C-alpha positions as CSV (number, residue, x, y, z in Angstrom):
1,X,0.0,0.0,0.0
2,X,3.1,2.3,-0.3
3,X,2.8,4.5,2.7
4,X,6.5,5.0,3.5
5,X,8.1,8.3,2.7
6,X,11.3,8.3,4.7
7,X,14.8,9.4,3.5
8,X,17.8,9.2,5.7
9,X,18.5,12.2,7.8
10,X,15.8,14.5,6.4
11,X,12.2,13.5,5.4
12,X,9.6,12.5,7.8
13,X,6.1,10.9,8.1
14,X,3.2,13.0,9.1
15,X,0.8,11.9,11.8
16,X,-1.8,10.6,9.3
17,X,0.9,8.3,7.8
18,X,1.7,6.9,11.3
19,X,-1.9,6.1,11.5
20,X,-2.0,4.5,8.1
21,X,0.9,2.4,9.0
22,X,-0.8,1.3,12.2
23,X,-3.9,0.2,10.3
24,X,-1.8,-1.6,7.7
25,X,0.0,-3.5,10.5
26,X,-3.2,-4.2,12.3
27,X,-4.9,-5.7,9.3
28,X,-1.8,-7.9,8.7
29,X,-1.8,-9.0,12.3
30,X,-5.5,-10.1,12.0
31,X,-4.7,-11.9,8.7
32,X,-1.7,-13.7,10.2
33,X,0.8,-12.2,7.7
34,X,2.3,-9.7,10.2
35,X,6.0,-10.7,9.8
36,X,5.7,-10.8,6.0
37,X,4.2,-7.3,6.0
38,X,6.9,-5.9,8.3
39,X,9.6,-7.4,6.0
40,X,7.9,-5.8,3.0
41,X,7.8,-2.4,4.7
42,X,11.2,-2.4,6.2
43,X,13.0,-3.4,3.1
44,X,12.0,-0.3,1.2
45,X,15.1,1.3,-0.2
46,X,14.3,4.8,1.0
47,X,13.8,3.8,4.6
48,X,16.3,4.7,7.4
49,X,15.9,1.2,8.9
50,X,17.2,1.9,12.4
51,X,15.0,5.0,12.9
52,X,12.0,3.4,11.1
53,X,12.3,0.3,13.3
54,X,11.7,2.6,16.3
55,X,8.5,3.9,14.7
56,X,7.2,0.4,13.8
57,X,8.1,-0.9,17.3
58,X,6.3,2.0,19.0
59,X,3.2,1.5,16.8
60,X,3.2,-2.1,18.0
61,X,3.5,-1.1,21.6
62,X,7.1,-2.4,22.2
63,X,10.7,-1.4,21.8
64,X,12.8,-3.5,19.4
65,X,16.1,-2.5,17.8
66,X,16.6,-3.1,14.1
67,X,18.5,-6.3,13.3
68,X,18.7,-9.2,10.9
69,X,15.5,-10.8,12.3
70,X,13.6,-7.7,13.1
71,X,10.2,-8.9,12.0
72,X,10.5,-12.1,14.0
73,X,11.9,-10.2,17.1
74,X,9.0,-7.7,16.8
75,X,6.4,-10.5,16.8
76,X,8.1,-12.2,19.7
77,X,8.1,-8.9,21.7
78,X,4.4,-8.4,21.0
79,X,3.6,-12.0,22.0
80,X,5.6,-11.7,25.2
81,X,4.5,-8.1,26.0
82,X,6.0,-6.6,29.1
83,X,4.9,-3.1,30.0
84,X,7.6,-0.4,30.6
85,X,7.4,3.1,32.0
86,X,8.5,4.6,28.6
87,X,5.6,5.9,26.5
88,X,7.1,8.5,24.2
89,X,9.9,7.5,21.9
90,X,12.2,9.9,20.0
91,X,12.8,8.4,16.6
92,X,14.8,10.7,14.3
93,X,17.4,13.5,14.5
94,X,16.0,17.0,14.7
95,X,16.7,19.1,11.6
96,X,18.8,22.2,12.2
97,X,16.3,24.7,10.9
98,X,13.7,23.8,13.5
99,X,12.1,27.0,14.9
100,X,13.8,28.2,18.0
101,X,12.2,30.6,20.6
102,X,14.5,32.0,23.3
103,X,17.1,29.5,22.3
104,X,14.9,26.4,22.6
105,X,13.2,24.3,19.9
106,X,9.4,24.0,19.6
107,X,9.3,20.7,21.6
108,X,11.6,22.1,24.3
109,X,9.3,25.1,24.7
110,X,6.2,22.9,24.8
111,X,7.6,20.6,27.5
112,X,6.5,21.9,30.9
113,X,9.1,19.7,32.7
114,X,12.3,20.7,30.7
115,X,12.8,17.0,29.9
116,X,13.9,17.4,26.3
117,X,17.6,18.0,25.7
118,X,19.0,18.8,22.2
119,X,22.7,18.0,21.6
120,X,23.9,21.1,19.6
121,X,26.7,19.1,18.0
122,X,24.8,16.0,16.9
123,X,21.4,17.7,16.9
124,X,20.0,14.5,18.5
125,X,17.0,14.9,20.9
126,X,17.2,13.1,24.2
127,X,14.5,12.7,26.7
128,X,15.6,13.0,30.3
129,X,13.5,10.2,31.9
130,X,14.1,11.5,35.4
131,X,12.1,14.7,34.4
132,X,9.8,13.3,31.7
133,X,6.2,12.4,32.8
134,X,5.4,11.1,29.3
135,X,2.7,13.8,28.8
136,X,3.0,13.5,25.1
137,X,3.0,17.3,24.4
138,X,6.2,16.8,22.3
139,X,4.4,14.3,20.1
140,X,1.7,16.9,19.4
141,X,3.8,19.9,18.7
142,X,6.6,18.5,16.6
143,X,5.5,18.9,13.0
144,X,8.5,16.8,11.9
145,X,7.0,13.9,14.0
146,X,10.4,13.0,15.6
147,X,8.4,11.8,18.6
148,X,5.9,9.0,18.7
149,X,3.8,7.5,21.5
150,X,3.4,3.7,21.9
151,X,0.2,2.1,20.6
152,X,-0.7,-0.8,22.9
153,X,-3.4,-2.4,20.8
154,X,-1.5,-5.4,19.3
155,X,-0.5,-6.7,22.7
156,X,-4.0,-6.0,23.9
157,X,-5.4,-7.9,20.9
158,X,-3.6,-11.1,22.1
159,X,-5.3,-10.7,25.5
160,X,-8.7,-10.2,23.8
161,X,-8.2,-13.5,22.0
162,X,-8.0,-15.4,25.3
163,X,-10.6,-16.2,27.8
164,X,-9.6,-13.3,30.0
165,X,-12.4,-10.9,30.8
166,X,-11.5,-7.4,29.5
167,X,-13.5,-4.3,30.4
168,X,-13.3,-1.1,28.4
169,X,-13.5,2.1,30.6
170,X,-14.3,5.1,28.4
171,X,-13.5,8.7,29.3
172,X,-16.4,11.2,29.7
173,X,-15.1,13.1,26.7
174,X,-15.7,10.2,24.3
175,X,-19.3,11.4,23.7
176,X,-19.5,13.0,20.2
177,X,-16.1,11.9,19.1
178,X,-17.3,9.4,16.6
179,X,-20.2,11.5,15.3
180,X,-23.1,13.4,16.8
181,X,-25.5,10.6,16.0
182,X,-23.3,7.8,17.4
183,X,-24.6,6.8,20.9
184,X,-22.7,5.5,23.9
185,X,-24.7,2.2,23.4
186,X,-23.3,1.9,19.8
187,X,-19.8,2.4,21.1
188,X,-20.4,-0.3,23.7
189,X,-21.7,-2.7,21.0
190,X,-18.7,-2.0,18.8
191,X,-16.2,-2.7,21.6
192,X,-17.9,-5.9,22.4
193,X,-17.7,-7.0,18.8
194,X,-13.9,-6.8,18.9
195,X,-13.6,-8.9,22.1
196,X,-14.3,-6.7,25.1
197,X,-16.6,-8.3,27.6
198,X,-18.3,-5.0,28.4
199,X,-17.8,-1.2,28.6
200,X,-18.2,1.1,31.5
201,X,-18.3,4.9,31.7
202,X,-15.5,6.5,33.7
203,X,-18.0,9.3,34.6
204,X,-19.5,6.8,37.1
205,X,-16.2,6.6,39.0
206,X,-15.8,10.4,38.7
207,X,-19.0,10.6,40.7
208,X,-17.3,8.8,43.5
209,X,-14.4,11.2,43.5
210,X,-16.7,14.2,43.4
211,X,-18.1,13.1,46.8
212,X,-14.5,12.5,48.1
213,X,-13.4,16.0,47.1
214,X,-16.6,17.6,48.5
215,X,-15.8,15.9,51.8
216,X,-12.2,17.2,51.7
217,X,-13.5,20.7,50.9
218,X,-15.7,20.6,53.9
219,X,-12.7,19.4,56.1
220,X,-10.0,21.7,54.9
221,X,-11.8,24.9,53.9
222,X,-12.7,26.5,57.2
223,X,-12.2,30.2,56.5
224,X,-11.8,32.6,53.5
225,X,-8.0,32.3,53.3
226,X,-8.1,28.5,52.9
227,X,-7.9,26.8,49.5
228,X,-7.4,23.4,47.9
229,X,-6.3,22.1,44.5
230,X,-8.3,19.4,42.8
231,X,-6.1,16.5,41.6
232,X,-8.6,14.0,40.3
233,X,-8.4,14.4,36.5
234,X,-5.3,15.5,34.7
235,X,-1.9,13.8,35.1
236,X,-0.2,16.8,33.5
237,X,-1.7,19.2,36.1
238,X,-0.6,16.8,38.9
239,X,2.9,16.4,37.3
240,X,3.3,20.2,37.2
241,X,2.3,20.5,40.9
242,X,4.7,17.7,41.9
243,X,7.6,18.7,39.6
244,X,7.5,22.5,39.5
245,X,5.2,23.7,42.4
246,X,6.0,21.2,45.0
247,X,5.2,23.6,47.9
248,X,1.5,23.3,46.8
249,X,1.2,19.5,47.4
250,X,0.0,20.1,50.9
251,X,-3.0,21.9,49.5
252,X,-3.7,19.3,46.9
253,X,-6.3,16.6,47.2
254,X,-4.7,13.1,47.4
255,X,-7.4,11.7,45.1
256,X,-6.6,9.2,42.3
257,X,-8.0,10.0,38.9
258,X,-11.4,8.7,37.7
259,X,-9.4,6.4,35.3
260,X,-7.5,4.8,38.2
261,X,-10.7,4.7,40.3
262,X,-12.4,2.7,37.5
263,X,-9.6,0.2,37.4
264,X,-9.3,-0.2,41.2
265,X,-13.0,-0.6,41.8
266,X,-13.6,-3.0,38.9
267,X,-10.7,-5.2,40.0
268,X,-11.7,-5.1,43.6
269,X,-15.0,-6.7,42.5
270,X,-13.5,-8.9,39.7
271,X,-9.8,-9.4,40.5
272,X,-9.1,-11.5,37.4
273,X,-10.3,-9.1,34.8
274,X,-8.3,-6.6,32.8
275,X,-9.2,-3.0,32.4
276,X,-8.5,-0.9,29.3
277,X,-8.9,2.9,29.5
278,X,-9.9,4.8,26.3
279,X,-9.3,8.5,26.4
280,X,-8.1,11.7,24.6
281,X,-4.4,12.0,25.5
282,X,-1.0,10.4,25.7
283,X,-0.5,11.4,29.3
284,X,-3.0,8.8,30.5
285,X,-0.7,6.1,29.0
286,X,2.0,7.3,31.3
287,X,-0.3,7.7,34.3
288,X,-1.3,4.1,34.1
289,X,2.3,3.1,34.6
290,X,3.1,5.3,37.7
291,X,4.5,3.0,40.4
292,X,2.0,3.5,43.2
293,X,-1.1,3.2,40.9
294,X,0.1,1.0,38.1
295,X,-2.0,-2.1,38.9
296,X,-5.3,-0.4,38.1
297,X,-5.2,-0.1,34.3
298,X,-3.7,-2.7,32.0
299,X,-3.8,-0.9,28.7
300,X,-4.6,2.6,27.4
301,X,-6.0,3.5,24.0
302,X,-6.7,6.9,22.6
303,X,-9.8,8.0,20.7
304,X,-7.8,8.3,17.4
305,X,-6.4,4.8,17.9
306,X,-9.8,3.4,18.5
307,X,-11.1,5.1,15.4
308,X,-8.3,3.6,13.4
309,X,-9.1,0.2,14.8
310,X,-12.7,0.5,13.9
311,X,-11.7,1.8,10.4
312,X,-9.2,-1.1,9.8
313,X,-11.8,-3.7,10.9
314,X,-14.5,-2.0,8.8
315,X,-16.8,-1.4,11.8
316,X,-19.3,1.4,11.1
317,X,-20.6,2.7,14.4
318,X,-23.6,4.4,12.9
319,X,-24.9,1.1,11.5
320,X,-24.5,-0.9,14.8
321,X,-27.5,-1.8,16.9
322,X,-26.8,-0.2,20.2
323,X,-26.5,-2.1,23.4
324,X,-28.2,-0.2,26.2
325,X,-27.4,-0.3,29.9
326,X,-29.0,1.1,33.0
327,X,-28.2,4.8,33.3
328,X,-25.7,5.1,36.2
329,X,-23.5,8.2,35.7
330,X,-24.7,11.7,36.8
331,X,-24.5,15.0,35.1
332,X,-21.6,15.9,37.3
333,X,-19.5,12.9,36.3
334,X,-20.3,13.3,32.6
335,X,-19.1,16.9,32.4
336,X,-15.7,16.1,33.9
337,X,-14.5,15.9,30.2
338,X,-14.4,19.7,29.9
339,X,-12.7,22.5,31.9
340,X,-15.0,23.6,34.8
341,X,-16.8,20.3,35.0
342,X,-15.0,19.1,38.1
343,X,-15.7,22.5,39.8
344,X,-19.4,22.4,39.0
345,X,-19.7,18.8,40.1
346,X,-17.9,19.4,43.4
347,X,-19.8,22.6,44.0
348,X,-23.2,20.8,43.5
349,X,-22.0,18.1,45.9
350,X,-21.0,20.6,48.6
351,X,-24.3,22.4,48.2
352,X,-26.1,19.1,48.7
353,X,-24.0,17.6,51.5
354,X,-22.6,20.7,53.3
355,X,-24.9,23.6,52.5
356,X,-23.4,25.7,55.3
357,X,-20.1,25.7,53.3
358,X,-21.4,26.7,49.9
359,X,-20.7,30.4,50.6
360,X,-17.0,29.5,50.7
361,X,-17.0,27.6,47.4
362,X,-15.4,30.0,45.0
363,X,-13.6,28.2,42.2
364,X,-11.1,29.0,39.5
365,X,-10.1,27.0,36.5
366,X,-7.2,26.9,34.1
367,X,-6.7,24.9,31.0
368,X,-3.6,24.6,28.8
369,X,0.0,24.8,30.1
370,X,0.3,28.7,30.2
371,X,-2.9,29.1,32.2
372,X,-2.1,26.3,34.6
373,X,1.4,27.8,35.3
374,X,0.0,31.2,35.9
375,X,-2.7,29.9,38.3
376,X,-0.2,27.7,40.2
377,X,2.3,30.7,40.5
378,X,-0.5,32.9,41.8
379,X,-1.4,30.2,44.4
380,X,2.2,29.9,45.4
381,X,2.5,33.7,45.8
382,X,-0.7,34.0,47.7
383,X,-2.4,36.0,44.9
384,X,-5.7,34.1,44.8
385,X,-9.1,34.8,46.0
386,X,-10.6,31.4,45.3
387,X,-11.0,28.3,47.5
388,X,-11.1,25.5,44.9
389,X,-8.6,25.3,42.0
390,X,-9.1,23.1,39.0
391,X,-6.5,22.6,36.3
392,X,-6.2,20.7,33.1
393,X,-3.2,20.5,30.8
394,X,-5.1,20.6,27.5
395,X,-6.9,23.7,26.2
396,X,-10.5,23.4,27.1
397,X,-9.9,20.3,29.2
398,X,-10.1,16.7,28.0
399,X,-12.2,17.7,25.0
400,X,-9.1,19.5,23.8
401,X,-6.8,16.6,24.2
402,X,-4.3,15.9,21.4
403,X,-5.9,12.5,20.6
404,X,-9.4,13.7,20.2
405,X,-11.2,13.5,16.8
406,X,-13.4,16.6,16.8
407,X,-12.7,20.2,17.7
408,X,-12.8,21.1,21.4
409,X,-15.7,23.4,20.9
410,X,-17.8,20.6,19.5
411,X,-16.6,18.3,22.2
412,X,-17.7,20.6,24.9
413,X,-21.2,20.9,23.4
414,X,-21.5,17.1,23.2
415,X,-20.3,16.7,26.8
416,X,-22.7,19.3,28.1
417,X,-25.6,17.8,26.2
418,X,-24.8,14.3,27.4
419,X,-24.5,15.7,31.0
420,X,-27.8,17.5,30.8
421,X,-29.5,14.3,29.5
422,X,-28.6,12.4,32.7
423,X,-31.5,11.7,35.0
424,X,-29.1,11.9,38.0
425,X,-28.0,15.5,38.6
426,X,-25.8,15.2,41.7
427,X,-23.3,12.4,42.4
428,X,-24.4,12.3,46.1
429,X,-27.9,11.4,45.0
430,X,-26.8,8.5,42.7
431,X,-28.5,5.5,44.2
432,X,-26.8,3.0,41.9
433,X,-23.4,4.3,42.9
434,X,-24.3,3.9,46.6
435,X,-25.2,0.3,46.0
436,X,-21.9,-0.2,44.0
437,X,-19.9,1.3,46.8
438,X,-21.2,-1.2,49.3
439,X,-19.6,-3.9,47.2
440,X,-16.2,-2.3,48.1
441,X,-16.9,-1.8,51.8
442,X,-18.2,1.8,51.7
443,X,-21.6,1.6,53.4
444,X,-22.7,5.2,53.0
445,X,-21.6,8.7,52.1
446,X,-20.5,9.4,55.6
447,X,-17.8,6.7,55.2
448,X,-15.9,9.2,52.9
449,X,-14.9,11.0,56.0
450,X,-12.7,8.1,57.2
451,X,-9.4,7.4,55.4
452,X,-9.4,3.7,56.2
453,X,-12.6,3.4,54.3
454,X,-11.6,5.2,51.2
455,X,-8.0,4.0,50.7
456,X,-9.1,2.7,47.3
457,X,-9.5,6.3,46.2
458,X,-6.3,7.6,47.7
459,X,-2.7,8.0,46.5
460,X,0.5,9.6,47.8
461,X,1.5,12.7,45.9
């Protein structure tokens, strides 16, 4: 299918061509001609084999160096998949005319953690893994596509072909991504058709964290000078607090993210199952591998990867008969996918649970790296007048993630519409959620006040 356009030391593949390559390899894997296809591709005369091998390996979710038996080694690595902490791979040398601002390249300026180092002699980019949080911003901003994030679907496919129960947990921002007329029930049916046992909405687990952060607000906000930072959504936001604004950790909620909550709760109830998160960004791939929370999520796919999978397998969502389930996520949980959603959800919960504290609930939100940095600096300097701070690394929140399919404005409209369609307005009033919590030892809302009861939702920052 002739999709390779590499020349040693200069040319590059655009993002769409990475995606074409992934689909071509996926089809070959399904048709059991994977090694032959890899050989066909890698033997193209205009390919820088060592660099291109990094691309192919990353697209297959592994890291295999080019060698005489590359295709066989690659297949073996997929079959014997072992997760690593590395998500973002730098594949090619930077070109010397890359735009520089203040002495830094585009990717260096985009990295909020100063993790990218460019050797001025060799012009080779290196990622300092001690500083890198695998947020994937470099993947998004480099128009030369010298960085690529691993795609874990081929190793996951091997798991889907076994008797292992695999649950898909989809982010709130998924609604609308595959078309305004594609329902959540059709997405569920499509996922089941490729081997998933079922699909759950992460919004349901966001509801649980909304209650937790409302309880924390009631505990820690006693006067007008007090404030707290939400931590329950974005790993880039949390990474910035930990890495650059460490003094603010004591004001930050120790909540896990809804993604991690989904994995922990599901595995508490069904210990043998695997959980796959499907969301809008690369950073979630890295979050799933963080040492203290790495057992919750087994694989992470992005919206664009899922679209490519559906396309490659000729699955047309709009033509699928939807599989409905009992409505169980609230409006608050569903709007976590856009900036301001967490604040609104927690505010409603505080109003419901601690009405005497609502007068103190003044919130502020920041989305995108510049806004987040500015808000965190103001908090550090004492220049804030708000009590609840919410931050998301992507512009507009998760609906603006780099692996979304539709514009963030359309994503926000879809998320708000889906939220307003819920028959459950406030998480604290979610009867189904209360019944679910009893299955993990939390008998009532009052139990959220006791740390020994809610360890499942806690982490150390």
